[in-house]
C-alpha positions, 0 to 999 in steps of 0.5 A: 504482496502488492506495494504502491509507491507513490514517489514523484522523483523518478530515480528514487521511484526506480531504485525503490520498485528494483530493490522491491521486486528484488525482494519478491514484491509486486510493485506499482509506481504513482508520480503525483498525489492524484494518481497515487490515491486513485491507484490506492483506491482501485488496487488496494495494496498490501503496503504504500509508500508515500512521499510527502512532497507531492505534485497535484495533492500532497502526501498528508492530504492522500493518507487523510483520504485513504483513512477517511475512505476506511482503507486501513493498509499500511503506509510507510512515510518515506520523506525528506521532512525530517522535524518531529511535527512532521513525524507526529502529524503523519502519524496522527493522520494514519501513518504506520511508519516514518523514515526519512531521506536519506535512508539506508535500503537494508532498513527500508526493506526490514520495515517493510517486512515487518509491516507487512508481517504485522498486517496478516489480518486487516480490514481494508475494504475487508478482512484479508488473512493469508495461509499458505502463501495464498491471500483470502479476502473477505467483504463484508458488504458482497451481495453475492458469492463466488465461485473461484476460477483461477488466478488472473494477474500478477497482483494475485487477484482472482476471477470469479464466477458469480453464483445465481441469485 
């Protein structure tokens, strides 16, 4: 499962990446809002851990842009903003969970696992299902049918040979 961490604090991002990788997740990190949004659109991770106080584009605007684009992968907000109004705003914009800093790493790992467990089937650019450890993505707007030829990268993306029209 692929996770995108959007966090401008390099030390925290490094610690999150290490802990998530120890748990078996594949992790990408973005250090600001615009690059986080671009990576999310391009790679469509299984989960995003999103800070709110980001350079370039704050986390609320990143989240709103993702939801406006129809991307519905789970988003866990991880931030120092702990006021009730901040949490409500995050949830209203489409966040699936909200954790305030400082936080316990074991609790965060449990929340990540729970979010991923609850999202076995979803439609972030297509319906995704997991079966026997394999991820299957069906894209309703696809214009061609492909034949699976093999795993191409560490994110579990597959190369497809296009069928003749």
